[in-house]
MIBAMI-904110 format. One record per residue (C-alpha): residue number from 1; residue in three letters; x, y, z. Coordinates in steps of 0.02 Angstrom, whole numbers, plus 50000, padded with zeros to 5 digits. Example, Ala and Ser with C-alpha at 12.3 -4.5 7.8 and 13.67 -1.06 7.14 Angstrom:
k:1&r:ALA&xx:50615&yy:49775&zz:50390 .
k:2&r:SER&xx:50684&yy:49947&zz:50357 .
This chain:
k:1&r:MET&xx:50733&yy:51373&zz:50940 .
k:2&r:LYS&xx:50671&yy:51258&zz:50802 .
k:3&r:PRO&xx:50724&yy:51299&zz:50621 .
k:4&r:SER&xx:50581&yy:51356&zz:50508 .
k:5&r:GLN&xx:50510&yy:51241&zz:50375 .
k:6&r:PRO&xx:50593&yy:51331&zz:50226 .
k:7&r:LEU&xx:50761&yy:51323&zz:50318 .
k:8&r:CYS&xx:50730&yy:51135&zz:50355 .
k:9&r:ASN&xx:50698&yy:51104&zz:50170 .
k:10&r:ARG&xx:50857&yy:51198&zz:50125 .
k:11&r:ILE&xx:50960&yy:51094&zz:50247 .
k:12&r:VAL&xx:50889&yy:50928&zz:50181 .
k:13&r:ASP&xx:50925&yy:50984&zz:50001 .
k:14&r:GLN&xx:51101&yy:51031&zz:50052 .
k:15&r:LEU&xx:51139&yy:50865&zz:50138 .
k:16&r:ILE&xx:51062&yy:50759&zz:49998 .
k:17&r:THR&xx:51163&yy:50854&zz:49872 .
k:18&r:ALA&xx:51321&yy:50815&zz:49973 .
k:19&r:MET&xx:51273&yy:50629&zz:49979 .
k:20&r:ILE&xx:51244&yy:50629&zz:49789 .
k:21&r:GLN&xx:51414&yy:50711&zz:49762 .
k:22&r:ASN&xx:51490&yy:50584&zz:49879 .
k:23&r:ARG&xx:51566&yy:50717&zz:49990 .
k:24&r:PRO&xx:51636&yy:50657&zz:50162 .
k:25&r:PHE&xx:51543&yy:50704&zz:50318 .
k:26&r:ASP&xx:51673&yy:50793&zz:50415 .
k:27&r:ALA&xx:51708&yy:50957&zz:50507 .
k:28&r:VAL&xx:51708&yy:51056&zz:50345 .
k:29&r:LEU&xx:51531&yy:51002&zz:50304 .
k:30&r:ALA&xx:51480&yy:51027&zz:50484 .
k:31&r:SER&xx:51542&yy:51212&zz:50476 .
k:32&r:SER&xx:51437&yy:51246&zz:50324 .
k:33&r:THR&xx:51278&yy:51172&zz:50396 .
k:34&r:VAL&xx:51168&yy:51300&zz:50481 .
k:35&r:ALA&xx:51053&yy:51177&zz:50575 .
k:36&r:LYS&xx:51076&yy:51230&zz:50755 .
k:37&r:PRO&xx:51000&yy:51147&zz:50852 .
k:38&r:TRP&xx:50958&yy:50987&zz:50759 .
k:39&r:THR&xx:50786&yy:50923&zz:50785 .
k:40&r:GLN&xx:50714&yy:50749&zz:50774 .
k:41&r:GLN&xx:50601&yy:50801&zz:50631 .
k:42&r:LEU&xx:50745&yy:50869&zz:50531 .
k:43&r:VAL&xx:50849&yy:50712&zz:50551 .
k:44&r:SER&xx:50699&yy:50603&zz:50502 .
k:45&r:ASP&xx:50667&yy:50708&zz:50348 .
k:46&r:VAL&xx:50848&yy:50678&zz:50292 .
k:47&r:LEU&xx:50840&yy:50492&zz:50318 .
k:48&r:ARG&xx:50670&yy:50476&zz:50237 .
k:49&r:SER&xx:50730&yy:50572&zz:50084 .
k:50&r:ILE&xx:50877&yy:50456&zz:50049 .
k:51&r:PRO&xx:50774&yy:50309&zz:49969 .
k:52&r:ARG&xx:50697&yy:50432&zz:49845 .
k:53&r:PHE&xx:50865&yy:50479&zz:49771 .
k:54&r:PHE&xx:50967&yy:50318&zz:49791 .
k:55&r:PHE&xx:50847&yy:50172&zz:49796 .
k:56&r:ILE&xx:50714&yy:50217&zz:49663 .
k:57&r:SER&xx:50760&yy:50239&zz:49479 .
k:58&r:PRO&xx:50668&yy:50362&zz:49366 .
k:59&r:ARG&xx:50570&yy:50216&zz:49292 .
k:60&r:SER&xx:50494&yy:50174&zz:49456 .
k:61&r:ILE&xx:50442&yy:50350&zz:49506 .
k:62&r:GLY&xx:50256&yy:50358&zz:49543 .
k:63&r:ARG&xx:50247&yy:50166&zz:49564 .
k:64&r:GLN&xx:50119&yy:50090&zz:49684 .
k:65&r:LYS&xx:50173&yy:50059&zz:49861 .
k:66&r:GLY&xx:50210&yy:49885&zz:49925 .
k:67&r:PHE&xx:50034&yy:49840&zz:49988 .
k:68&r:ARG&xx:49960&yy:49880&zz:49819 .
k:69&r:HIS&xx:50062&yy:49768&zz:49705 .
k:70&r:ARG&xx:49951&yy:49701&zz:49564 .
k:71&r:SER&xx:50041&yy:49538&zz:49557 .
k:72&r:PRO&xx:50053&yy:49426&zz:49714 .
k:73&r:LEU&xx:50198&yy:49472&zz:49821 .
k:74&r:LYS&xx:50330&yy:49336&zz:49835 .
k:75&r:GLN&xx:50475&yy:49308&zz:49953 .
k:76&r:ARG&xx:50624&yy:49396&zz:49879 .
k:77&r:ASN&xx:50787&yy:49307&zz:49846 .
k:78&r:LEU&xx:50935&yy:49430&zz:49839 .
k:79&r:SER&xx:51051&yy:49300&zz:49762 .
k:80&r:ASP&xx:50928&yy:49268&zz:49622 .
k:81&r:GLU&xx:50901&yy:49454&zz:49595 .
k:82&r:SER&xx:51088&yy:49486&zz:49582 .
k:83&r:LEU&xx:51107&yy:49342&zz:49461 .
k:84&r:ARG&xx:50965&yy:49415&zz:49352 .
k:85&r:ARG&xx:51047&yy:49584&zz:49352 .
k:86&r:ARG&xx:51216&yy:49511&zz:49296 .
k:87&r:SER&xx:51124&yy:49414&zz:49160 .
k:88&r:GLU&xx:51032&yy:49576&zz:49108 .
k:89&r:VAL&xx:50864&yy:49494&zz:49150 .
k:90&r:LEU&xx:50722&yy:49606&zz:49214 .
k:91&r:VAL&xx:50693&yy:49595&zz:49400 .
k:92&r:LEU&xx:50513&yy:49600&zz:49451 .
k:93&r:GLY&xx:50431&yy:49651&zz:49615 .
k:94&r:PRO&xx:50487&yy:49784&zz:49742 .
k:95&r:GLY&xx:50668&yy:49766&zz:49691 .
k:96&r:ALA&xx:50638&yy:49812&zz:49508 .
k:97&r:TYR&xx:50756&yy:49943&zz:49432 .
k:98&r:MET&xx:50860&yy:49958&zz:49590 .
k:99&r:ASP&xx:51042&yy:49999&zz:49555 .
k:100&r:PRO&xx:51152&yy:49906&zz:49682 .
k:101&r:LYS&xx:51294&yy:50035&zz:49671 .
k:102&r:LYS&xx:51181&yy:50180&zz:49706 .
k:103&r:VAL&xx:51097&yy:50085&zz:49846 .
k:104&r:SER&xx:51267&yy:50048&zz:49925 .
k:105&r:ILE&xx:51316&yy:50231&zz:49914 .
k:106&r:GLY&xx:51154&yy:50286&zz:49992 .
k:107&r:LEU&xx:51174&yy:50163&zz:50139 .
k:108&r:GLN&xx:51352&yy:50216&zz:50166 .
k:109&r:LYS&xx:51306&yy:50403&zz:50167 .
k:110&r:ALA&xx:51157&yy:50370&zz:50281 .
k:111&r:LEU&xx:51262&yy:50285&zz:50414 .
k:112&r:GLU&xx:51394&yy:50421&zz:50397 .
k:113&r:PHE&xx:51262&yy:50557&zz:50424 .
k:114&r:PHE&xx:51183&yy:50461&zz:50570 .
k:115&r:PHE&xx:51345&yy:50457&zz:50669 .
k:116&r:TRP&xx:51406&yy:50625&zz:50603 .
k:117&r:ILE&xx:51272&yy:50726&zz:50688 .
k:118&r:GLU&xx:51312&yy:50638&zz:50852 .
k:119&r:THR&xx:51499&yy:50675&zz:50842 .
k:120&r:HIS&xx:51495&yy:50854&zz:50776 .
k:121&r:PHE&xx:51331&yy:50918&zz:50847 .
k:122&r:GLY&xx:51303&yy:50810&zz:51003 .
k:123&r:PHE&xx:51131&yy:50755&zz:50939 .
k:124&r:ASP&xx:51050&yy:50619&zz:51046 .
k:125&r:HIS&xx:50957&yy:50495&zz:50936 .
k:126&r:ASN&xx:50788&yy:50441&zz:50997 .
k:127&r:GLU&xx:50668&yy:50301&zz:50952 .
k:128&r:ILE&xx:50604&yy:50386&zz:50791 .
k:129&r:THR&xx:50771&yy:50424&zz:50715 .
k:130&r:CYS&xx:50841&yy:50251&zz:50753 .
k:131&r:ARG&xx:50683&yy:50172&zz:50682 .
k:132&r:ASP&xx:50698&yy:50273&zz:50519 .
k:133&r:MET&xx:50883&yy:50220&zz:50507 .
k:134&r:ALA&xx:50834&yy:50035&zz:50533 .
k:135&r:CYS&xx:50698&yy:50047&zz:50400 .
k:136&r:LEU&xx:50820&yy:50127&zz:50283 .
k:137&r:LEU&xx:50940&yy:49983&zz:50302 .
k:138&r:ALA&xx:50796&yy:49860&zz:50271 .
k:139&r:LYS&xx:50742&yy:49949&zz:50111 .
k:140&r:GLY&xx:50928&yy:49948&zz:50055 .
k:141&r:ASN&xx:50934&yy:49756&zz:50079 .
k:142&r:ASP&xx:51081&yy:49768&zz:50201 .
k:143&r:PHE&xx:51029&yy:49641&zz:50334 .
k:144&r:LYS&xx:51198&yy:49614&zz:50412 .
k:145&r:GLY&xx:51211&yy:49801&zz:50435 .
k:146&r:LEU&xx:51036&yy:49808&zz:50505 .
k:147&r:TRP&xx:51072&yy:49676&zz:50639 .
k:148&r:ASP&xx:51237&yy:49757&zz:50686 .
k:149&r:PHE&xx:51154&yy:49927&zz:50696 .
k:150&r:LEU&xx:51012&yy:49863&zz:50807 .
k:151&r:ARG&xx:51136&yy:49771&zz:50918 .
k:152&r:GLN&xx:51247&yy:49925&zz:50933 .
k:153&r:VAL&xx:51102&yy:50043&zz:50972 .
k:154&r:SER&xx:51019&yy:49925&zz:51097 .
k:155&r:ARG&xx:51184&yy:49916&zz:51200 .
k:156&r:ARG&xx:51187&yy:50104&zz:51235 .
k:157&r:GLU&xx:51135&yy:50175&zz:51400 .
k:158&r:ASN&xx:50964&yy:50226&zz:51327 .
k:159&r:GLY&xx:50946&yy:50070&zz:51223 .
k:160&r:LYS&xx:50785&yy:50010&zz:51302 .
k:161&r:ASN&xx:50706&yy:50180&zz:51258 .
k:162&r:VAL&xx:50775&yy:50179&zz:51081 .
k:163&r:VAL&xx:50743&yy:50000&zz:51020 .
k:164&r:THR&xx:50563&yy:49968&zz:51075 .
k:165&r:THR&xx:50424&yy:49850&zz:51025 .
k:166&r:ALA&xx:50342&yy:49989&zz:50922 .
k:167&r:SER&xx:50504&yy:50018&zz:50822 .
k:168&r:ILE&xx:50530&yy:49834&zz:50791 .
k:169&r:THR&xx:50353&yy:49818&zz:50737 .
k:170&r:CYS&xx:50376&yy:49959&zz:50610 .
k:171&r:LEU&xx:50534&yy:49872&zz:50549 .
k:172&r:MET&xx:50437&yy:49710&zz:50523 .
k:173&r:LYS&xx:50306&yy:49804&zz:50423 .
k:174&r:CYS&xx:50440&yy:49881&zz:50313 .
k:175&r:LEU&xx:50522&yy:49712&zz:50284 .
k:176&r:GLY&xx:50353&yy:49635&zz:50242 .
k:177&r:GLU&xx:50313&yy:49772&zz:50116 .
k:178&r:GLU&xx:50483&yy:49746&zz:50030 .
k:179&r:GLY&xx:50453&yy:49561&zz:50011 .
k:180&r:PHE&xx:50573&yy:49502&zz:50147 .
k:181&r:VAL&xx:50447&yy:49400&zz:50247 .
k:182&r:LYS&xx:50572&yy:49272&zz:50314 .
k:183&r:GLU&xx:50681&yy:49415&zz:50377 .
k:184&r:ALA&xx:50528&yy:49495&zz:50454 .
k:185&r:LEU&xx:50488&yy:49331&zz:50544 .
k:186&r:ALA&xx:50670&yy:49320&zz:50602 .
k:187&r:THR&xx:50654&yy:49498&zz:50673 .
k:188&r:PHE&xx:50493&yy:49446&zz:50763 .
k:189&r:TYR&xx:50583&yy:49300&zz:50846 .
k:190&r:ARG&xx:50735&yy:49408&zz:50889 .
k:191&r:MET&xx:50636&yy:49538&zz:50985 .
k:192&r:LYS&xx:50695&yy:49461&zz:51150 .
k:193&r:GLU&xx:50872&yy:49492&zz:51100 .
k:194&r:TYR&xx:50832&yy:49681&zz:51102 .
k:195&r:HIS&xx:50738&yy:49667&zz:51266 .
k:196&r:CYS&xx:50566&yy:49689&zz:51181 .
k:197&r:LYS&xx:50407&yy:49590&zz:51204 .
k:198&r:PRO&xx:50289&yy:49569&zz:51059 .
k:199&r:ASP&xx:50113&yy:49638&zz:51078 .
k:200&r:VAL&xx:49957&yy:49617&zz:50978 .
k:201&r:TYR&xx:50014&yy:49744&zz:50848 .
k:202&r:ALA&xx:50175&yy:49648&zz:50819 .
k:203&r:TYR&xx:50079&yy:49487&zz:50797 .
k:204&r:ASN&xx:49956&yy:49570&zz:50674 .
k:205&r:THR&xx:50099&yy:49645&zz:50575 .
k:206&r:ILE&xx:50190&yy:49478&zz:50552 .
k:207&r:ILE&xx:50027&yy:49386&zz:50516 .
k:208&r:ASN&xx:49988&yy:49511&zz:50382 .
k:209&r:ALA&xx:50164&yy:49492&zz:50305 .
k:210&r:LEU&xx:50146&yy:49301&zz:50305 .
k:211&r:CYS&xx:49974&yy:49306&zz:50225 .
k:212&r:ARG&xx:50034&yy:49419&zz:50085 .
k:213&r:VAL&xx:50156&yy:49286&zz:50022 .
k:214&r:GLY&xx:50030&yy:49146&zz:50050 .
k:215&r:ASN&xx:50109&yy:49070&zz:50205 .
k:216&r:PHE&xx:49942&yy:49036&zz:50289 .
k:217&r:LYS&xx:50005&yy:48886&zz:50386 .
k:218&r:LYS&xx:50132&yy:48989&zz:50488 .
k:219&r:ALA&xx:50003&yy:49136&zz:50503 .
k:220&r:ARG&xx:49873&yy:49015&zz:50572 .
k:221&r:PHE&xx:50006&yy:48945&zz:50692 .
k:222&r:LEU&xx:50035&yy:49118&zz:50764 .
k:223&r:LEU&xx:49843&yy:49147&zz:50778 .
k:224&r:ASP&xx:49823&yy:48980&zz:50875 .
k:225&r:GLN&xx:49965&yy:49039&zz:50987 .
k:226&r:MET&xx:49871&yy:49198&zz:51023 .
k:227&r:GLN&xx:49711&yy:49104&zz:51057 .
k:228&r:LEU&xx:49789&yy:48997&zz:51197 .
k:229&r:PRO&xx:49705&yy:49019&zz:51366 .
k:230&r:GLY&xx:49790&yy:49148&zz:51471 .
k:231&r:PHE&xx:49897&yy:49217&zz:51328 .
k:232&r:ARG&xx:49949&yy:49393&zz:51365 .
k:233&r:TYR&xx:49899&yy:49467&zz:51198 .
k:234&r:PRO&xx:49743&yy:49385&zz:51128 .
k:235&r:PRO&xx:49688&yy:49422&zz:50947 .
k:236&r:ASP&xx:49573&yy:49564&zz:50905 .
k:237&r:THR&xx:49452&yy:49604&zz:50764 .
k:238&r:TYR&xx:49597&yy:49667&zz:50656 .
k:239&r:THR&xx:49684&yy:49497&zz:50671 .
k:240&r:TYR&xx:49539&yy:49402&zz:50599 .
k:241&r:THR&xx:49508&yy:49538&zz:50466 .
k:242&r:ILE&xx:49688&yy:49514&zz:50404 .
k:243&r:LEU&xx:49661&yy:49332&zz:50381 .
k:244&r:ILE&xx:49489&yy:49345&zz:50304 .
k:245&r:SER&xx:49544&yy:49476&zz:50177 .
k:246&r:SER&xx:49701&yy:49376&zz:50138 .
k:247&r:TYR&xx:49606&yy:49217&zz:50107 .
k:248&r:CYS&xx:49487&yy:49308&zz:49988 .
k:249&r:ARG&xx:49627&yy:49401&zz:49893 .
k:250&r:TYR&xx:49746&yy:49250&zz:49882 .
k:251&r:GLY&xx:49601&yy:49141&zz:49822 .
k:252&r:MET&xx:49557&yy:49263&zz:49682 .
k:253&r:GLN&xx:49743&yy:49271&zz:49627 .
k:254&r:THR&xx:49745&yy:49084&zz:49590 .
k:255&r:GLY&xx:49674&yy:49020&zz:49429 .
k:256&r:CYS&xx:49617&yy:48852&zz:49502 .
k:257&r:ARG&xx:49433&yy:48841&zz:49546 .
k:258&r:LYS&xx:49466&yy:48713&zz:49680 .
k:259&r:ALA&xx:49595&yy:48830&zz:49761 .
k:260&r:ILE&xx:49470&yy:48971&zz:49754 .
k:261&r:ARG&xx:49332&yy:48869&zz:49835 .
k:262&r:ARG&xx:49459&yy:48812&zz:49972 .
k:263&r:ARG&xx:49512&yy:48992&zz:50011 .
k:264&r:MET&xx:49339&yy:49057&zz:50012 .
k:265&r:TRP&xx:49286&yy:48917&zz:50130 .
k:266&r:GLU&xx:49432&yy:48959&zz:50243 .
k:267&r:ALA&xx:49378&yy:49146&zz:50241 .
k:268&r:ASN&xx:49198&yy:49103&zz:50292 .
k:269&r:ARG&xx:49260&yy:48981&zz:50424 .
k:270&r:MET&xx:49369&yy:49114&zz:50498 .
k:271&r:PHE&xx:49221&yy:49234&zz:50498 .
k:272&r:ARG&xx:49115&yy:49105&zz:50592 .
k:273&r:GLU&xx:49257&yy:49075&zz:50712 .
k:274&r:MET&xx:49268&yy:49262&zz:50745 .
k:275&r:LEU&xx:49084&yy:49271&zz:50789 .
k:276&r:PHE&xx:49096&yy:49116&zz:50898 .
k:277&r:ARG&xx:49233&yy:49197&zz:51001 .
k:278&r:GLY&xx:49129&yy:49351&zz:51035 .
k:279&r:PHE&xx:49214&yy:49473&zz:50918 .
k:280&r:VAL&xx:49103&yy:49599&zz:50824 .
k:281&r:PRO&xx:49146&yy:49617&zz:50639 .
k:282&r:ASP&xx:49165&yy:49798&zz:50579 .
k:283&r:VAL&xx:49131&yy:49867&zz:50407 .
k:284&r:VAL&xx:49305&yy:49825&zz:50346 .
k:285&r:THR&xx:49284&yy:49639&zz:50389 .
k:286&r:TYR&xx:49112&yy:49632&zz:50301 .
k:287&r:ASN&xx:49184&yy:49726&zz:50149 .
k:288&r:CYS&xx:49329&yy:49601&zz:50130 .
k:289&r:LEU&xx:49214&yy:49452&zz:50135 .
k:290&r:ILE&xx:49080&yy:49529&zz:50026 .
k:291&r:ASP&xx:49201&yy:49580&zz:49896 .
k:292&r:GLY&xx:49279&yy:49406&zz:49891 .
k:293&r:CYS&xx:49106&yy:49325&zz:49873 .
k:294&r:CYS&xx:49061&yy:49446&zz:49732 .
k:295&r:LYS&xx:49221&yy:49420&zz:49634 .
k:296&r:THR&xx:49202&yy:49230&zz:49648 .
k:297&r:ASN&xx:49016&yy:49234&zz:49592 .
k:298&r:ARG&xx:48949&yy:49194&zz:49764 .
k:299&r:ILE&xx:48814&yy:49329&zz:49761 .
k:300&r:GLY&xx:48695&yy:49234&zz:49873 .
k:301&r:ARG&xx:48819&yy:49229&zz:50014 .
k:302&r:ALA&xx:48865&yy:49413&zz:49980 .
k:303&r:LEU&xx:48686&yy:49472&zz:49996 .
k:304&r:GLU&xx:48665&yy:49366&zz:50154 .
k:305&r:LEU&xx:48813&yy:49455&zz:50229 .
k:306&r:PHE&xx:48743&yy:49621&zz:50173 .
k:307&r:GLU&xx:48580&yy:49592&zz:50261 .
k:308&r:ASP&xx:48671&yy:49524&zz:50415 .
k:309&r:MET&xx:48776&yy:49683&zz:50415 .
k:310&r:LYS&xx:48625&yy:49795&zz:50422 .
k:311&r:THR&xx:48535&yy:49687&zz:50550 .
k:312&r:LYS&xx:48682&yy:49706&zz:50670 .
k:313&r:GLY&xx:48690&yy:49894&zz:50651 .
k:314&r:CYS&xx:48851&yy:49898&zz:50548 .
k:315&r:VAL&xx:48823&yy:50038&zz:50419 .
k:316&r:PRO&xx:48883&yy:49993&zz:50243 .
k:317&r:ASN&xx:48989&yy:50122&zz:50148 .
k:318&r:GLN&xx:49041&yy:50155&zz:49970 .
k:319&r:VAL&xx:49161&yy:50009&zz:49960 .
k:320&r:THR&xx:49018&yy:49888&zz:50007 .
k:321&r:TYR&xx:48901&yy:49950&zz:49871 .
k:322&r:ASN&xx:49042&yy:49957&zz:49742 .
k:323&r:SER&xx:49075&yy:49772&zz:49760 .
k:324&r:PHE&xx:48892&yy:49734&zz:49714 .
k:325&r:ILE&xx:48894&yy:49865&zz:49573 .
k:326&r:ARG&xx:49049&yy:49782&zz:49495 .
k:327&r:TYR&xx:48971&yy:49609&zz:49506 .
k:328&r:TYR&xx:48803&yy:49662&zz:49427 .
k:329&r:SER&xx:48896&yy:49763&zz:49294 .
k:330&r:VAL&xx:49006&yy:49613&zz:49243 .
k:331&r:THR&xx:48853&yy:49496&zz:49238 .
k:332&r:ASN&xx:48754&yy:49623&zz:49137 .
k:333&r:GLU&xx:48623&yy:49639&zz:49275 .
k:334&r:ILE&xx:48629&yy:49827&zz:49251 .
k:335&r:GLU&xx:48462&yy:49863&zz:49338 .
k:336&r:GLY&xx:48530&yy:49784&zz:49495 .
k:337&r:ALA&xx:48684&yy:49890&zz:49488 .
k:338&r:ILE&xx:48587&yy:50051&zz:49460 .
k:339&r:GLU&xx:48469&yy:50008&zz:49602 .
k:340&r:MET&xx:48619&yy:49979&zz:49718 .
k:341&r:MET&xx:48691&yy:50152&zz:49674 .
k:342&r:ARG&xx:48525&yy:50238&zz:49700 .
k:343&r:THR&xx:48502&yy:50148&zz:49869 .
k:344&r:MET&xx:48673&yy:50207&zz:49923 .
k:345&r:LYS&xx:48629&yy:50384&zz:49885 .
k:346&r:LYS&xx:48455&yy:50373&zz:49958 .
k:347&r:MET&xx:48512&yy:50295&zz:50124 .
k:348&r:GLY&xx:48658&yy:50414&zz:50138 .
k:349&r:HIS&xx:48782&yy:50272&zz:50148 .
k:350&r:GLY&xx:48906&yy:50353&zz:50032 .
k:351&r:VAL&xx:48930&yy:50465&zz:49880 .
k:352&r:PRO&xx:48956&yy:50377&zz:49712 .
k:353&r:GLY&xx:49132&yy:50402&zz:49650 .
k:354&r:SER&xx:49228&yy:50366&zz:49488 .
k:355&r:SER&xx:49244&yy:50182&zz:49539 .
k:356&r:THR&xx:49055&yy:50175&zz:49554 .
k:357&r:TYR&xx:49010&yy:50251&zz:49387 .
k:358&r:THR&xx:49145&yy:50176&zz:49277 .
k:359&r:PRO&xx:49089&yy:49991&zz:49283 .
k:360&r:LEU&xx:48909&yy:50045&zz:49256 .
k:361&r:ILE&xx:48951&yy:50151&zz:49103 .
k:362&r:HIS&xx:49056&yy:50013&zz:49026 .
k:363&r:ALA&xx:48915&yy:49886&zz:49054 .
k:364&r:LEU&xx:48786&yy:50003&zz:48970 .
k:365&r:VAL&xx:48901&yy:50026&zz:48820 .
k:366&r:GLU&xx:48929&yy:49840&zz:48802 .
k:367&r:THR&xx:48738&yy:49814&zz:48796 .
k:368&r:ARG&xx:48714&yy:49950&zz:48667 .
k:369&r:ARG&xx:48625&yy:50068&zz:48784 .
k:370&r:ALA&xx:48729&yy:50221&zz:48738 .
k:371&r:ALA&xx:48593&yy:50346&zz:48792 .
k:372&r:GLU&xx:48589&yy:50284&zz:48965 .
k:373&r:ALA&xx:48782&yy:50282&zz:48970 .
k:374&r:ARG&xx:48779&yy:50462&zz:48915 .
k:375&r:ASP&xx:48657&yy:50509&zz:49057 .
k:376&r:LEU&xx:48771&yy:50425&zz:49183 .
k:377&r:VAL&xx:48923&yy:50523&zz:49114 .
k:378&r:VAL&xx:48828&yy:50686&zz:49124 .
k:379&r:GLU&xx:48777&yy:50643&zz:49305 .
k:380&r:MET&xx:48959&yy:50600&zz:49343 .
k:381&r:VAL&xx:49026&yy:50763&zz:49274 .
k:382&r:GLU&xx:48895&yy:50866&zz:49363 .
k:383&r:ALA&xx:48950&yy:50781&zz:49525 .
k:384&r:GLY&xx:49121&yy:50849&zz:49501 .
k:385&r:LEU&xx:49201&yy:50687&zz:49440 .
k:386&r:VAL&xx:49305&yy:50664&zz:49286 .
k:387&r:PRO&xx:49292&yy:50501&zz:49187 .
k:388&r:ARG&xx:49448&yy:50409&zz:49127 .
k:389&r:GLU&xx:49505&yy:50445&zz:48954 .
k:390&r:TYR&xx:49463&yy:50267&zz:48899 .
k:391&r:THR&xx:49284&yy:50286&zz:48968 .
k:392&r:TYR&xx:49261&yy:50453&zz:48886 .
k:393&r:LYS&xx:49316&yy:50388&zz:48715 .
k:394&r:LEU&xx:49208&yy:50234&zz:48737 .
k:395&r:VAL&xx:49052&yy:50330&zz:48767 .
k:396&r:CYS&xx:49092&yy:50451&zz:48621 .
k:397&r:ASP&xx:49117&yy:50305&zz:48504 .
k:398&r:ALA&xx:48958&yy:50221&zz:48560 .
k:399&r:LEU&xx:48856&yy:50383&zz:48538 .
k:400&r:SER&xx:48934&yy:50403&zz:48363 .
k:401&r:SER&xx:48887&yy:50229&zz:48310 .
k:402&r:GLU&xx:48708&yy:50253&zz:48359 .
k:403&r:GLY&xx:48699&yy:50426&zz:48283 .
k:404&r:LEU&xx:48680&yy:50516&zz:48449 .
k:405&r:ALA&xx:48847&yy:50607&zz:48449 .
k:406&r:SER&xx:48762&yy:50780&zz:48448 .
k:407&r:THR&xx:48662&yy:50738&zz:48605 .
k:408&r:LEU&xx:48814&yy:50766&zz:48717 .
k:409&r:ASP&xx:48836&yy:50952&zz:48757 .
k:410&r:GLU&xx:48996&yy:51035&zz:48691 .
k:411&r:GLU&xx:49019&yy:51115&zz:48861 .
k:412&r:LEU&xx:49027&yy:50944&zz:48939 .
k:413&r:HIS&xx:49152&yy:50887&zz:48808 .
k:414&r:LYS&xx:49261&yy:51035&zz:48855 .
k:415&r:ARG&xx:49252&yy:51003&zz:49043 .
k:416&r:MET&xx:49294&yy:50818&zz:49018 .
k:417&r:ARG&xx:49439&yy:50857&zz:48902 .
k:418&r:GLU&xx:49509&yy:50986&zz:49024 .
k:419&r:GLY&xx:49493&yy:50868&zz:49171 .
k:420&r:ILE&xx:49578&yy:50729&zz:49082 .
k:421&r:GLN&xx:49719&yy:50846&zz:49030 .
k:422&r:GLN&xx:49743&yy:50910&zz:49207 .
k:423&r:ARG&xx:49753&yy:50731&zz:49271 .
k:424&r:TYR&xx:49879&yy:50688&zz:49134 .
k:425&r:SER&xx:49987&yy:50843&zz:49183 .
k:426&r:ARG&xx:49986&yy:50793&zz:49365 .
k:427&r:VAL&xx:50045&yy:50619&zz:49323 .
k:428&r:MET&xx:50183&yy:50684&zz:49208 .
k:429&r:LYS&xx:50252&yy:50793&zz:49348 .
k:430&r:ILE&xx:50302&yy:50639&zz:49447 .
k:431&r:LYS&xx:50322&yy:50509&zz:49308 .
k:432&r:PRO&xx:50411&yy:50560&zz:49152 .
k:433&r:THR&xx:50364&yy:50481&zz:48983 .
k:434&r:MET&xx:50478&yy:50338&zz:48938 .
k:435&r:ALA&xx:50483&yy:50365&zz:48749 .
k:436&r:ARG&xx:50558&yy:50233&zz:48635 .
k:437&r:LYS&xx:50696&yy:50301&zz:48522 .
k:438&r:GLU&xx:50653&yy:50286&zz:48340 .
k:439&r:VAL&xx:50776&yy:50192&zz:48231 .
k:440&r:VAL&xx:50817&yy:50293&zz:48074 .
């Protein structure tokens, strides 16, 4: 009989509390734990809860995940990070605000818990629980413990069923998101040690990790390896999409025009190679290349891809149109942006969202067309969307400067203020305000 969800939550809270209090995992704690029998889901919930309490500080609560870092991700150097912490210098990247002492305690308690449920409850760990434990060690930067753990688990009787290609691929993804790309590459080459063979998903994962830190040479080497005649796992559409999107994104992150031209040329060459080898680009592939072209002022090529997309029966979506709307808004070609939005609604290719209206409203305000910006805000609110606080204040100031402040209905003012306040309240529930102390 499986324990109910409220009971599972209570058990997870009980064990996390014991870890925070640094209580030993022994027979006394086992007698007070009511989880009988233990399930795979319950063990995974406990292991996945540990990083939230031991690896993340209150300052980083609500931060963006690894694949959405604003700054380019770089290969992490643990020695350099420890030196910065000793020198009281801010550490940037995924390792920001991590307390090494709390991380060490969390890893120690996680390993104790992992073997405690085996000893006292006879729980047989499977692929999912071992994968969660390995990812926990990777997030805690304990690579020696990670290799020892994988070696120990793979030598068990059911080692081949526990350490699989899928679990190693998930571990490589976790390492790549944390900025340990060299370690992810080492894990990729050590798969044979654990009796695993890499598949196309493993290749795609390591290529994505390499591209995120700008190591395109090694990523292209792995792609060429996949393209060899008779190779067991040839590349797929997702493999080329990873490289195309990475070339576009990495090119835009560099401030050098020559580097931007080079990366965009590489992205278009990869797109042509993809077509030459018989792969059919999907909407994600087109969106990546169109967005890169729009952000680097290559609107002619972007429109060419847009027409090619519709010719081949690939239906554009909201992301496709938003790329053009952002470009036209930045270049003050507002009529083109409005036409794109109306076309999207007319063709049924998507519903305009906040990311669709916001650049248009800002562009209208900048060109002193406050009345049209007001109309778009009204249309946005009537569609059930809430503008950002900055956008709302921008439109109100523009209307006041042109003497049109009274043309915006008071009911709309109330709805927008309430929506902004609700959004602010939701954010404050997960991210407390870091107020600076006033010096008296």
